[in-house]
Biopython code that builds the backbone (N, CA, C, O; Angstrom):
import numpy as np
from Bio.PDB.StructureBuilder import StructureBuilder

atoms = [
    (1, "UNK", "N", (-177.331, -33.626, 85.812)),
    (1, "UNK", "CA", (-177.151, -33.455, 87.242)),
    (1, "UNK", "C", (-178.452, -32.944, 87.843)),
    (1, "UNK", "O", (-179.099, -32.055, 87.289)),
    (2, "UNK", "N", (-178.822, -33.506, 88.965)),
    (2, "UNK", "CA", (-180.023, -33.091, 89.683)),
    (2, "UNK", "C", (-179.864, -31.638, 90.147)),
    (2, "UNK", "O", (-178.752, -31.219, 90.470)),
    (3, "UNK", "N", (-180.952, -30.865, 90.184)),
    (3, "UNK", "CA", (-180.856, -29.458, 90.596)),
    (3, "UNK", "C", (-180.250, -29.246, 91.995)),
    (3, "UNK", "O", (-179.635, -28.208, 92.238)),
    (4, "UNK", "N", (-180.411, -30.196, 92.905)),
    (4, "UNK", "CA", (-179.842, -30.056, 94.254)),
    (4, "UNK", "C", (-178.358, -30.378, 94.306)),
    (4, "UNK", "O", (-177.674, -29.996, 95.255)),
    (5, "UNK", "N", (-177.860, -31.068, 93.309)),
    (5, "UNK", "CA", (-176.484, -31.578, 93.357)),
    (5, "UNK", "C", (-175.423, -30.500, 93.512)),
    (5, "UNK", "O", (-174.522, -30.671, 94.332)),
    (6, "UNK", "N", (-175.479, -29.392, 92.766)),
    (6, "UNK", "CA", (-174.424, -28.380, 92.949)),
    (6, "UNK", "C", (-174.338, -27.857, 94.382)),
    (6, "UNK", "O", (-173.236, -27.645, 94.887)),
    (7, "UNK", "N", (-175.463, -27.648, 95.040)),
    (7, "UNK", "CA", (-175.445, -27.167, 96.425)),
    (7, "UNK", "C", (-174.840, -28.218, 97.350)),
    (7, "UNK", "O", (-174.051, -27.880, 98.233)),
    (8, "UNK", "N", (-175.195, -29.472, 97.163)),
    (8, "UNK", "CA", (-174.640, -30.539, 97.994)),
    (8, "UNK", "C", (-173.140, -30.682, 97.770)),
    (8, "UNK", "O", (-172.382, -30.856, 98.724)),
    (9, "UNK", "N", (-172.713, -30.609, 96.520)),
    (9, "UNK", "CA", (-171.280, -30.663, 96.219)),
    (9, "UNK", "C", (-170.547, -29.475, 96.830)),
    (9, "UNK", "O", (-169.434, -29.620, 97.335)),
    (10, "UNK", "N", (-171.170, -28.305, 96.783)),
    (10, "UNK", "CA", (-170.564, -27.122, 97.379)),
    (10, "UNK", "C", (-170.478, -27.259, 98.900)),
    (10, "UNK", "O", (-169.500, -26.815, 99.502)),
    (11, "UNK", "N", (-171.479, -27.862, 99.520)),
    (11, "UNK", "CA", (-171.429, -28.108, 100.963)),
    (11, "UNK", "C", (-170.257, -29.025, 101.319)),
    (11, "UNK", "O", (-169.559, -28.801, 102.309)),
    (12, "UNK", "N", (-170.052, -30.052, 100.505)),
    (12, "UNK", "CA", (-168.933, -30.972, 100.718)),
    (12, "UNK", "C", (-167.616, -30.215, 100.590)),
    (12, "UNK", "O", (-166.737, -30.331, 101.444)),
    (13, "UNK", "N", (-167.490, -29.447, 99.526)),
    (13, "UNK", "CA", (-166.255, -28.688, 99.301)),
    (13, "UNK", "C", (-165.996, -27.705, 100.438)),
    (13, "UNK", "O", (-164.876, -27.617, 100.940)),
    (14, "UNK", "N", (-167.012, -26.978, 100.840)),
    (14, "UNK", "CA", (-166.856, -25.981, 101.884)),
    (14, "UNK", "C", (-166.406, -26.613, 103.205)),
    (14, "UNK", "O", (-165.486, -26.114, 103.852)),
    (15, "UNK", "N", (-167.049, -27.701, 103.599)),
    (15, "UNK", "CA", (-166.691, -28.368, 104.855)),
    (15, "UNK", "C", (-165.285, -28.963, 104.780)),
    (15, "UNK", "O", (-164.528, -28.899, 105.749)),
    (16, "UNK", "N", (-164.938, -29.537, 103.633)),
    (16, "UNK", "CA", (-163.595, -30.112, 103.473)),
    (16, "UNK", "C", (-162.526, -29.020, 103.526)),
    (16, "UNK", "O", (-161.484, -29.199, 104.156)),
    (17, "UNK", "N", (-162.781, -27.906, 102.873)),
    (17, "UNK", "CA", (-161.825, -26.808, 102.922)),
    (17, "UNK", "C", (-161.686, -26.255, 104.338)),
    (17, "UNK", "O", (-160.584, -25.912, 104.765)),
    (18, "UNK", "N", (-162.789, -26.167, 105.064)),
    (18, "UNK", "CA", (-162.744, -25.705, 106.448)),
    (18, "UNK", "C", (-161.861, -26.626, 107.292)),
    (18, "UNK", "O", (-161.018, -26.155, 108.056)),
    (19, "UNK", "N", (-162.056, -27.934, 107.152)),
    (19, "UNK", "CA", (-161.239, -28.884, 107.901)),
    (19, "UNK", "C", (-159.764, -28.681, 107.579)),
    (19, "UNK", "O", (-158.927, -28.656, 108.480)),
    (20, "UNK", "N", (-159.450, -28.537, 106.316)),
    (20, "UNK", "CA", (-158.049, -28.334, 105.919)),
    (20, "UNK", "C", (-157.485, -27.062, 106.535)),
    (20, "UNK", "O", (-156.336, -27.043, 106.976)),
    (21, "UNK", "N", (-158.290, -25.994, 106.567)),
    (21, "UNK", "CA", (-157.822, -24.722, 107.138)),
    (21, "UNK", "C", (-157.545, -24.846, 108.630)),
    (21, "UNK", "O", (-156.496, -24.409, 109.104)),
    (22, "UNK", "N", (-158.483, -25.442, 109.380)),
    (22, "UNK", "CA", (-158.336, -25.467, 110.836)),
    (22, "UNK", "C", (-157.335, -26.510, 111.317)),
    (22, "UNK", "O", (-156.893, -26.459, 112.465)),
    (23, "UNK", "N", (-156.972, -27.458, 110.448)),
    (23, "UNK", "CA", (-155.997, -28.471, 110.850)),
    (23, "UNK", "C", (-154.596, -28.177, 110.317)),
    (23, "UNK", "O", (-153.640, -28.855, 110.691)),
    (24, "UNK", "N", (-154.468, -27.188, 109.460)),
    (24, "UNK", "CA", (-153.159, -26.866, 108.883)),
    (24, "UNK", "C", (-152.162, -26.538, 109.993)),
    (24, "UNK", "O", (-152.432, -25.715, 110.868)),
    (25, "UNK", "N", (-151.030, -27.186, 109.941)),
    (25, "UNK", "CA", (-149.979, -26.940, 110.922)),
    (25, "UNK", "C", (-150.229, -27.563, 112.283)),
    (25, "UNK", "O", (-149.450, -27.339, 113.210)),
    (26, "UNK", "N", (-151.285, -28.331, 112.426)),
    (26, "UNK", "CA", (-151.616, -28.967, 113.705)),
    (26, "UNK", "C", (-151.136, -30.415, 113.703)),
    (26, "UNK", "O", (-150.929, -31.016, 112.648)),
    (27, "UNK", "N", (-150.969, -30.953, 114.884)),
    (27, "UNK", "CA", (-150.566, -32.349, 115.039)),
    (27, "UNK", "C", (-151.718, -33.152, 115.646)),
    (27, "UNK", "O", (-152.705, -32.589, 116.122)),
    (28, "UNK", "N", (-151.572, -34.459, 115.620)),
    (28, "UNK", "CA", (-152.567, -35.328, 116.241)),
    (28, "UNK", "C", (-152.671, -35.023, 117.736)),
    (28, "UNK", "O", (-153.774, -34.997, 118.283)),
    (29, "UNK", "N", (-151.547, -34.796, 118.398)),
    (29, "UNK", "CA", (-151.589, -34.472, 119.833)),
    (29, "UNK", "C", (-152.354, -33.177, 120.086)),
    (29, "UNK", "O", (-153.120, -33.092, 121.046)),
    (30, "UNK", "N", (-152.160, -32.182, 119.252)),
    (30, "UNK", "CA", (-152.914, -30.936, 119.394)),
    (30, "UNK", "C", (-154.397, -31.180, 119.162)),
    (30, "UNK", "O", (-155.248, -30.634, 119.864)),
    (31, "UNK", "N", (-154.691, -32.003, 118.174)),
    (31, "UNK", "CA", (-156.080, -32.345, 117.879)),
    (31, "UNK", "C", (-156.717, -33.036, 119.083)),
    (31, "UNK", "O", (-157.827, -32.690, 119.489)),
    (32, "UNK", "N", (-156.014, -34.007, 119.648)),
    (32, "UNK", "CA", (-156.544, -34.740, 120.810)),
    (32, "UNK", "C", (-156.822, -33.825, 121.997)),
    (32, "UNK", "O", (-157.794, -34.026, 122.724)),
    (33, "UNK", "N", (-155.981, -32.832, 122.193)),
    (33, "UNK", "CA", (-156.105, -31.994, 123.385)),
    (33, "UNK", "C", (-157.007, -30.774, 123.197)),
    (33, "UNK", "O", (-157.281, -30.057, 124.159)),
    (34, "UNK", "N", (-157.465, -30.535, 121.985)),
    (34, "UNK", "CA", (-158.270, -29.341, 121.703)),
    (34, "UNK", "C", (-159.710, -29.755, 121.387)),
    (34, "UNK", "O", (-160.038, -30.102, 120.252)),
    (35, "UNK", "N", (-160.539, -29.712, 122.394)),
    (35, "UNK", "CA", (-161.932, -30.155, 122.235)),
    (35, "UNK", "C", (-162.666, -29.352, 121.154)),
    (35, "UNK", "O", (-163.413, -29.923, 120.359)),
    (36, "UNK", "N", (-162.461, -28.065, 121.126)),
    (36, "UNK", "CA", (-163.126, -27.224, 120.133)),
    (36, "UNK", "C", (-162.721, -27.634, 118.714)),
    (36, "UNK", "O", (-163.565, -27.725, 117.823)),
    (37, "UNK", "N", (-161.439, -27.877, 118.516)),
    (37, "UNK", "CA", (-160.962, -28.316, 117.202)),
    (37, "UNK", "C", (-161.576, -29.670, 116.841)),
    (37, "UNK", "O", (-162.051, -29.857, 115.722)),
    (38, "UNK", "N", (-161.566, -30.612, 117.785)),
    (38, "UNK", "CA", (-162.148, -31.935, 117.506)),
    (38, "UNK", "C", (-163.606, -31.823, 117.110)),
    (38, "UNK", "O", (-164.037, -32.435, 116.132)),
    (39, "UNK", "N", (-164.366, -31.046, 117.863)),
    (39, "UNK", "CA", (-165.792, -30.935, 117.566)),
    (39, "UNK", "C", (-166.031, -30.226, 116.235)),
    (39, "UNK", "O", (-166.956, -30.587, 115.508)),
    (40, "UNK", "N", (-165.226, -29.239, 115.909)),
    (40, "UNK", "CA", (-165.374, -28.546, 114.626)),
    (40, "UNK", "C", (-165.065, -29.488, 113.466)),
    (40, "UNK", "O", (-165.779, -29.494, 112.463)),
    (41, "UNK", "N", (-164.015, -30.276, 113.598)),
    (41, "UNK", "CA", (-163.628, -31.208, 112.537)),
    (41, "UNK", "C", (-164.677, -32.310, 112.398)),
    (41, "UNK", "O", (-165.102, -32.633, 111.289)),
    (42, "UNK", "N", (-165.088, -32.881, 113.519)),
    (42, "UNK", "CA", (-166.093, -33.947, 113.452)),
    (42, "UNK", "C", (-167.399, -33.432, 112.858)),
    (42, "UNK", "O", (-168.017, -34.112, 112.038)),
    (43, "UNK", "N", (-167.820, -32.248, 113.260)),
    (43, "UNK", "CA", (-169.058, -31.679, 112.715)),
    (43, "UNK", "C", (-168.936, -31.465, 111.213)),
    (43, "UNK", "O", (-169.880, -31.717, 110.465)),
    (44, "UNK", "N", (-167.784, -31.005, 110.779)),
    (44, "UNK", "CA", (-167.590, -30.785, 109.344)),
    (44, "UNK", "C", (-167.596, -32.101, 108.576)),
    (44, "UNK", "O", (-168.118, -32.164, 107.462)),
    (45, "UNK", "N", (-167.021, -33.156, 109.160)),
    (45, "UNK", "CA", (-167.105, -34.474, 108.523)),
    (45, "UNK", "C", (-168.552, -34.958, 108.482)),
    (45, "UNK", "O", (-168.953, -35.623, 107.527)),
    (46, "UNK", "N", (-169.333, -34.635, 109.502)),
    (46, "UNK", "CA", (-170.755, -34.994, 109.492)),
    (46, "UNK", "C", (-171.483, -34.282, 108.353)),
    (46, "UNK", "O", (-172.322, -34.880, 107.679)),
    (47, "UNK", "N", (-171.162, -33.004, 108.139)),
    (47, "UNK", "CA", (-171.764, -32.243, 107.037)),
    (47, "UNK", "C", (-171.403, -32.884, 105.703)),
    (47, "UNK", "O", (-172.257, -33.040, 104.831)),
    (48, "UNK", "N", (-170.146, -33.252, 105.550)),
    (48, "UNK", "CA", (-169.699, -33.905, 104.310)),
    (48, "UNK", "C", (-170.480, -35.200, 104.095)),
    (48, "UNK", "O", (-170.967, -35.463, 102.995)),
    (49, "UNK", "N", (-170.597, -36.001, 105.143)),
    (49, "UNK", "CA", (-171.302, -37.279, 105.027)),
    (49, "UNK", "C", (-172.777, -37.119, 104.749)),
    (49, "UNK", "O", (-173.347, -37.878, 103.966)),
    (50, "UNK", "N", (-173.404, -36.141, 105.380)),
    (50, "UNK", "CA", (-174.829, -35.902, 105.137)),
    (50, "UNK", "C", (-175.062, -35.426, 103.705)),
    (50, "UNK", "O", (-176.010, -35.858, 103.050)),
    (51, "UNK", "N", (-174.205, -34.545, 103.226)),
    (51, "UNK", "CA", (-174.341, -34.076, 101.842)),
    (51, "UNK", "C", (-174.114, -35.224, 100.864)),
    (51, "UNK", "O", (-174.812, -35.320, 99.855)),
    (52, "UNK", "N", (-173.151, -36.090, 101.146)),
    (52, "UNK", "CA", (-172.912, -37.254, 100.285)),
    (52, "UNK", "C", (-174.110, -38.195, 100.300)),
    (52, "UNK", "O", (-174.484, -38.753, 99.269)),
    (53, "UNK", "N", (-174.705, -38.366, 101.467)),
    (53, "UNK", "CA", (-175.895, -39.227, 101.593)),
    (53, "UNK", "C", (-177.049, -38.672, 100.756)),
    (53, "UNK", "O", (-177.715, -39.413, 100.034)),
    (54, "UNK", "N", (-177.274, -37.378, 100.861)),
    (54, "UNK", "CA", (-178.356, -36.756, 100.084)),
    (54, "UNK", "C", (-178.053, -36.788, 98.587)),
    (54, "UNK", "O", (-178.949, -36.999, 97.770)),
    (55, "UNK", "N", (-176.794, -36.579, 98.236)),
    (55, "UNK", "CA", (-176.402, -36.644, 96.829)),
    (55, "UNK", "C", (-176.674, -38.045, 96.277)),
    (55, "UNK", "O", (-177.210, -38.190, 95.179)),
    (56, "UNK", "N", (-176.305, -39.066, 97.038)),
    (56, "UNK", "CA", (-176.533, -40.446, 96.597)),
    (56, "UNK", "C", (-178.024, -40.733, 96.427)),
    (56, "UNK", "O", (-178.420, -41.493, 95.543)),
    (57, "UNK", "N", (-178.844, -40.122, 97.277)),
    (57, "UNK", "CA", (-180.289, -40.322, 97.193)),
    (57, "UNK", "C", (-180.886, -39.609, 95.977)),
    (57, "UNK", "O", (-181.667, -40.199, 95.231)),
    (58, "UNK", "N", (-180.521, -38.350, 95.781)),
    (58, "UNK", "CA", (-181.118, -37.538, 94.713)),
    (58, "UNK", "C", (-180.443, -37.713, 93.355)),
    (58, "UNK", "O", (-181.080, -37.554, 92.314)),
    (59, "UNK", "N", (-179.153, -38.042, 93.373)),
    (59, "UNK", "CA", (-178.392, -38.074, 92.129)),
    (59, "UNK", "C", (-177.315, -39.161, 92.207)),
    (59, "UNK", "O", (-176.125, -38.856, 92.293)),
    (60, "UNK", "N", (-177.739, -40.432, 92.176)),
    (60, "UNK", "CA", (-176.769, -41.517, 92.326)),
    (60, "UNK", "C", (-175.671, -41.508, 91.271)),
    (60, "UNK", "O", (-174.548, -41.933, 91.540)),
    (61, "UNK", "N", (-175.986, -41.028, 90.077)),
    (61, "UNK", "CA", (-174.970, -40.984, 89.025)),
    (61, "UNK", "C", (-173.826, -40.045, 89.366)),
    (61, "UNK", "O", (-172.660, -40.373, 89.150)),
    (62, "UNK", "N", (-174.161, -38.880, 89.898)),
    (62, "UNK", "CA", (-173.119, -37.933, 90.296)),
    (62, "UNK", "C", (-172.389, -38.453, 91.529)),
    (62, "UNK", "O", (-171.166, -38.340, 91.613)),
    (63, "UNK", "N", (-173.112, -39.017, 92.480)),
    (63, "UNK", "CA", (-172.463, -39.572, 93.671)),
    (63, "UNK", "C", (-171.455, -40.644, 93.288)),
    (63, "UNK", "O", (-170.392, -40.745, 93.900)),
    (64, "UNK", "N", (-171.781, -41.442, 92.281)),
    (64, "UNK", "CA", (-170.882, -42.511, 91.850)),
    (64, "UNK", "C", (-169.557, -41.966, 91.316)),
    (64, "UNK", "O", (-168.557, -42.684, 91.288)),
    (65, "UNK", "N", (-169.546, -40.710, 90.896)),
    (65, "UNK", "CA", (-168.310, -40.097, 90.416)),
    (65, "UNK", "C", (-167.359, -39.761, 91.568)),
    (65, "UNK", "O", (-166.189, -39.446, 91.354)),
    (66, "UNK", "N", (-167.883, -39.834, 92.780)),
    (66, "UNK", "CA", (-167.060, -39.681, 93.984)),
    (66, "UNK", "C", (-166.865, -41.090, 94.508)),
    (66, "UNK", "O", (-167.692, -41.593, 95.269)),
    (67, "UNK", "N", (-165.793, -41.720, 94.113)),
    (67, "UNK", "CA", (-165.597, -43.142, 94.375)),
    (67, "UNK", "C", (-165.732, -43.574, 95.817)),
    (67, "UNK", "O", (-166.113, -44.713, 96.086)),
    (68, "UNK", "N", (-165.428, -42.692, 96.751)),
    (68, "UNK", "CA", (-165.430, -43.076, 98.161)),
    (68, "UNK", "C", (-166.720, -42.702, 98.881)),
    (68, "UNK", "O", (-166.769, -42.744, 100.110)),
    (69, "UNK", "N", (-167.763, -42.339, 98.143)),
    (69, "UNK", "CA", (-168.962, -41.835, 98.822)),
    (69, "UNK", "C", (-169.586, -42.834, 99.807)),
    (69, "UNK", "O", (-170.091, -42.391, 100.839)),
    (70, "UNK", "N", (-169.584, -44.152, 99.559)),
    (70, "UNK", "CA", (-170.154, -45.048, 100.577)),
    (70, "UNK", "C", (-169.360, -45.004, 101.893)),
    (70, "UNK", "O", (-169.948, -45.060, 102.973)),
    (71, "UNK", "N", (-168.037, -44.904, 101.801)),
    (71, "UNK", "CA", (-167.213, -44.820, 103.000)),
    (71, "UNK", "C", (-167.430, -43.494, 103.722)),
    (71, "UNK", "O", (-167.404, -43.438, 104.951)),
    (72, "UNK", "N", (-167.641, -42.438, 102.958)),
    (72, "UNK", "CA", (-167.899, -41.115, 103.553)),
    (72, "UNK", "C", (-169.191, -41.170, 104.362)),
    (72, "UNK", "O", (-169.252, -40.655, 105.479)),
    (73, "UNK", "N", (-170.213, -41.789, 103.803)),
    (73, "UNK", "CA", (-171.497, -41.903, 104.496)),
    (73, "UNK", "C", (-171.343, -42.786, 105.742)),
    (73, "UNK", "O", (-171.890, -42.462, 106.796)),
    (74, "UNK", "N", (-170.613, -43.881, 105.631)),
    (74, "UNK", "CA", (-170.398, -44.764, 106.779)),
    (74, "UNK", "C", (-169.631, -44.042, 107.892)),
    (74, "UNK", "O", (-169.928, -44.219, 109.074)),
    (75, "UNK", "N", (-168.643, -43.229, 107.507)),
    (75, "UNK", "CA", (-167.867, -42.461, 108.485)),
    (75, "UNK", "C", (-168.778, -41.470, 109.211)),
    (75, "UNK", "O", (-168.672, -41.297, 110.425)),
    (76, "UNK", "N", (-169.661, -40.829, 108.472)),
    (76, "UNK", "CA", (-170.629, -39.908, 109.064)),
    (76, "UNK", "C", (-171.488, -40.632, 110.089)),
    (76, "UNK", "O", (-171.744, -40.112, 111.175)),
    (77, "UNK", "N", (-171.933, -41.834, 109.738)),
    (77, "UNK", "CA", (-172.779, -42.597, 110.649)),
    (77, "UNK", "C", (-172.054, -42.938, 111.949)),
    (77, "UNK", "O", (-172.649, -42.877, 113.025)),
    (78, "UNK", "N", (-170.789, -43.291, 111.854)),
    (78, "UNK", "CA", (-170.009, -43.575, 113.060)),
    (78, "UNK", "C", (-169.879, -42.316, 113.905)),
    (78, "UNK", "O", (-170.030, -42.371, 115.126)),
    (79, "UNK", "N", (-169.601, -41.186, 113.273)),
    (79, "UNK", "CA", (-169.444, -39.937, 114.019)),
    (79, "UNK", "C", (-170.740, -39.545, 114.723)),
    (79, "UNK", "O", (-170.715, -39.084, 115.864)),
    (80, "UNK", "N", (-171.858, -39.725, 114.051)),
    (80, "UNK", "CA", (-173.138, -39.294, 114.616)),
    (80, "UNK", "C", (-173.678, -40.292, 115.643)),
    (80, "UNK", "O", (-174.182, -39.893, 116.694)),
    (81, "UNK", "N", (-173.574, -41.559, 115.345)),
    (81, "UNK", "CA", (-174.237, -42.567, 116.176)),
    (81, "UNK", "C", (-173.304, -43.349, 117.088)),
    (81, "UNK", "O", (-173.763, -44.042, 117.996)),
    (82, "UNK", "N", (-172.016, -43.245, 116.861)),
    (82, "UNK", "CA", (-171.090, -44.070, 117.634)),
    (82, "UNK", "C", (-170.092, -43.264, 118.423)),
    (82, "UNK", "O", (-168.884, -43.468, 118.301)),
    (83, "UNK", "N", (-170.592, -42.343, 119.238)),
    (83, "UNK", "CA", (-169.690, -41.485, 120.014)),
    (83, "UNK", "C", (-168.615, -42.283, 120.739)),
    (83, "UNK", "O", (-167.464, -41.854, 120.811)),
    (84, "UNK", "N", (-168.979, -43.419, 121.264)),
    (84, "UNK", "CA", (-168.005, -44.230, 121.995)),
    (84, "UNK", "C", (-167.032, -44.952, 121.059)),
    (84, "UNK", "O", (-166.029, -45.503, 121.513)),
    (85, "UNK", "N", (-167.325, -44.950, 119.764)),
    (85, "UNK", "CA", (-166.463, -45.620, 118.788)),
    (85, "UNK", "C", (-165.500, -44.669, 118.087)),
    (85, "UNK", "O", (-164.615, -45.112, 117.354)),
    (86, "UNK", "N", (-165.663, -43.370, 118.304)),
    (86, "UNK", "CA", (-164.853, -42.396, 117.585)),
    (86, "UNK", "C", (-163.419, -42.445, 118.096)),
    (86, "UNK", "O", (-163.150, -42.220, 119.276)),
    (87, "UNK", "N", (-162.527, -42.739, 117.194)),
    (87, "UNK", "CA", (-161.099, -42.806, 117.481)),
    (87, "UNK", "C", (-160.466, -41.531, 116.921)),
    (87, "UNK", "O", (-160.513, -41.287, 115.716)),
    (88, "UNK", "N", (-159.872, -40.721, 117.803)),
    (88, "UNK", "CA", (-159.314, -39.445, 117.355)),
    (88, "UNK", "C", (-158.264, -39.626, 116.265)),
    (88, "UNK", "O", (-158.179, -38.815, 115.343)),
    (89, "UNK", "N", (-157.469, -40.680, 116.366)),
    (89, "UNK", "CA", (-156.453, -40.929, 115.337)),
    (89, "UNK", "C", (-157.102, -41.249, 113.997)),
    (89, "UNK", "O", (-156.607, -40.832, 112.951)),
    (90, "UNK", "N", (-158.203, -41.986, 114.026)),
    (90, "UNK", "CA", (-158.918, -42.312, 112.788)),
    (90, "UNK", "C", (-159.460, -41.045, 112.132)),
    (90, "UNK", "O", (-159.335, -40.861, 110.921)),
    (91, "UNK", "N", (-160.061, -40.176, 112.938)),
    (91, "UNK", "CA", (-160.586, -38.915, 112.400)),
    (91, "UNK", "C", (-159.434, -38.091, 111.845)),
    (91, "UNK", "O", (-159.520, -37.556, 110.739)),
    (92, "UNK", "N", (-158.362, -37.991, 112.612)),
    (92, "UNK", "CA", (-157.210, -37.196, 112.172)),
    (92, "UNK", "C", (-156.643, -37.747, 110.865)),
    (92, "UNK", "O", (-156.263, -36.987, 109.974)),
    (93, "UNK", "N", (-156.591, -39.063, 110.762)),
    (93, "UNK", "CA", (-156.045, -39.680, 109.549)),
    (93, "UNK", "C", (-156.960, -39.505, 108.344)),
    (93, "UNK", "O", (-156.520, -39.683, 107.208)),
    (94, "UNK", "N", (-158.216, -39.161, 108.570)),
    (94, "UNK", "CA", (-159.119, -38.885, 107.441)),
    (94, "UNK", "C", (-158.805, -37.537, 106.798)),
    (94, "UNK", "O", (-159.210, -37.271, 105.666)),
    (95, "UNK", "N", (-158.081, -36.691, 107.527)),
    (95, "UNK", "CA", (-157.744, -35.370, 106.993)),
    (95, "UNK", "C", (-156.765, -35.500, 105.824)),
    (95, "UNK", "O", (-156.886, -34.778, 104.835)),
    (96, "UNK", "N", (-155.808, -36.403, 105.929)),
    (96, "UNK", "CA", (-154.831, -36.659, 104.870)),
    (96, "UNK", "C", (-154.797, -38.151, 104.604)),
    (96, "UNK", "O", (-154.726, -38.898, 105.580)),
    (97, "UNK", "N", (-154.838, -38.639, 103.435)),
    (97, "UNK", "CA", (-154.980, -37.979, 102.144)),
    (97, "UNK", "C", (-156.418, -37.917, 101.650)),
    (97, "UNK", "O", (-156.659, -37.495, 100.519)),
    (98, "UNK", "N", (-157.378, -38.329, 102.473)),
    (98, "UNK", "CA", (-158.758, -38.433, 102.002)),
    (98, "UNK", "C", (-159.359, -37.095, 101.584)),
    (98, "UNK", "O", (-160.013, -37.017, 100.544)),
    (99, "UNK", "N", (-159.152, -36.046, 102.369)),
    (99, "UNK", "CA", (-159.763, -34.762, 102.003)),
    (99, "UNK", "C", (-159.215, -34.193, 100.699)),
    (99, "UNK", "O", (-160.003, -33.734, 99.872)),
    (100, "UNK", "N", (-157.906, -34.203, 100.476)),
    (100, "UNK", "CA", (-157.426, -33.720, 99.171)),
    (100, "UNK", "C", (-158.000, -34.533, 98.004)),
    (100, "UNK", "O", (-158.340, -33.975, 96.961)),
    (101, "UNK", "N", (-158.102, -35.837, 98.186)),
    (101, "UNK", "CA", (-158.674, -36.684, 97.130)),
    (101, "UNK", "C", (-160.145, -36.358, 96.908)),
    (101, "UNK", "O", (-160.615, -36.320, 95.771)),
    (102, "UNK", "N", (-160.865, -36.124, 97.992)),
    (102, "UNK", "CA", (-162.281, -35.752, 97.877)),
    (102, "UNK", "C", (-162.422, -34.422, 97.146)),
    (102, "UNK", "O", (-163.246, -34.292, 96.240)),
    (103, "UNK", "N", (-161.631, -33.451, 97.533)),
    (103, "UNK", "CA", (-161.692, -32.152, 96.856)),
    (103, "UNK", "C", (-161.338, -32.283, 95.384)),
    (103, "UNK", "O", (-161.929, -31.610, 94.539)),
    (104, "UNK", "N", (-160.393, -33.131, 95.079)),
    (104, "UNK", "CA", (-159.993, -33.354, 93.684)),
    (104, "UNK", "C", (-161.145, -33.977, 92.884)),
    (104, "UNK", "O", (-161.291, -33.695, 91.695)),
    (105, "UNK", "N", (-161.948, -34.807, 93.517)),
    (105, "UNK", "CA", (-163.101, -35.418, 92.838)),
    (105, "UNK", "C", (-164.251, -34.427, 92.696)),
    (105, "UNK", "O", (-164.992, -34.483, 91.715)),
    (106, "UNK", "N", (-164.409, -33.524, 93.657)),
    (106, "UNK", "CA", (-165.533, -32.583, 93.678)),
    (106, "UNK", "C", (-165.353, -31.428, 92.699)),
    (106, "UNK", "O", (-166.296, -31.042, 92.009)),
    (107, "UNK", "N", (-164.154, -30.884, 92.641)),
    (107, "UNK", "CA", (-163.911, -29.675, 91.841)),
    (107, "UNK", "C", (-164.386, -29.796, 90.387)),
    (107, "UNK", "O", (-165.080, -28.898, 89.910)),
    (108, "UNK", "N", (-164.041, -30.865, 89.671)),
    (108, "UNK", "CA", (-164.516, -30.955, 88.277)),
    (108, "UNK", "C", (-166.036, -31.036, 88.164)),
    (108, "UNK", "O", (-166.618, -30.566, 87.187)),
    (109, "UNK", "N", (-166.671, -31.630, 89.164)),
    (109, "UNK", "CA", (-168.128, -31.744, 89.135)),
    (109, "UNK", "C", (-168.792, -30.384, 89.308)),
    (109, "UNK", "O", (-169.880, -30.147, 88.782)),
    (110, "UNK", "N", (-168.137, -29.492, 90.045)),
    (110, "UNK", "CA", (-168.684, -28.151, 90.241)),
    (110, "UNK", "C", (-168.361, -27.237, 89.060)),
    (110, "UNK", "O", (-169.167, -26.381, 88.695)),
    (111, "UNK", "N", (-167.184, -27.421, 88.465)),
    (111, "UNK", "CA", (-166.808, -26.538, 87.369)),
    (111, "UNK", "C", (-167.380, -26.991, 86.028)),
    (111, "UNK", "O", (-167.636, -26.165, 85.152)),
    (112, "UNK", "N", (-167.580, -28.287, 85.867)),
    (112, "UNK", "CA", (-168.131, -28.818, 84.618)),
    (112, "UNK", "C", (-169.089, -29.953, 84.952)),
    (112, "UNK", "O", (-168.753, -31.123, 84.771)),
    (113, "UNK", "N", (-170.299, -29.609, 85.445)),
    (113, "UNK", "CA", (-171.219, -30.654, 85.907)),
    (113, "UNK", "C", (-171.631, -31.601, 84.799)),
    (113, "UNK", "O", (-171.789, -31.196, 83.647)),
    (114, "UNK", "N", (-171.807, -32.896, 85.162)),
    (114, "UNK", "CA", (-172.300, -33.843, 84.159)),
    (114, "UNK", "C", (-173.706, -33.481, 83.721)),
    (114, "UNK", "O", (-174.508, -32.978, 84.508)),
    (115, "UNK", "N", (-173.987, -33.737, 82.486)),
    (115, "UNK", "CA", (-175.316, -33.452, 81.933)),
    (115, "UNK", "C", (-176.295, -34.553, 82.345)),
    (115, "UNK", "O", (-175.909, -35.717, 82.458)),
    (116, "UNK", "N", (-177.547, -34.192, 82.569)),
    (116, "UNK", "CA", (-178.532, -35.236, 82.907)),
    (116, "UNK", "C", (-178.688, -36.219, 81.779)),
    (116, "UNK", "O", (-178.565, -35.865, 80.607)),
    (117, "UNK", "N", (-178.962, -37.465, 82.138)),
    (117, "UNK", "CA", (-179.216, -38.508, 81.121)),
    (117, "UNK", "C", (-180.552, -38.275, 80.467)),
    (117, "UNK", "O", (-181.502, -37.830, 81.111)),
    (118, "UNK", "N", (-180.624, -38.575, 79.192)),
    (118, "UNK", "CA", (-181.897, -38.417, 78.464)),
    (118, "UNK", "C", (-182.683, -39.695, 78.516)),
    (118, "UNK", "O", (-183.781, -39.767, 77.964)),
]
sb = StructureBuilder()
sb.init_structure("model")
sb.init_model(0)
sb.init_chain("A")
sb.init_seg("    ")
for serial, (resi, resn, name, xyz) in enumerate(atoms, 1):
    if name == "N":
        sb.init_residue(resn, " ", resi, " ")
    sb.init_atom(name, np.array(xyz, "f"), 0.0, 1.0, " ", f" {name:<3s}", serial, name[0])
structure = sb.get_structure()
């Protein structure tokens, strides 16, 4: 594993956990009507996507262990560059089941990182 990888994986985990915390018990209608919540969630998804992008650049082998990393990066790009394309329902639907699956993929990499190839 590249020396930067644990920090990038931790950034992904931290942002994903934050999204789960702030959306717990909330509905799509609440999400739509709460600008602060929307911006916090979107920003956290941007952090996840940026960390995935950097992970793919520095450590493609570890990034490949996160099967959805290309979609995560593409989602980040839409959030950052396509303000007029952001669909609140699409963002909300990324919270479940994608975030639990992402966290499930990240946790083993942080607790038992893959060894660098010789």
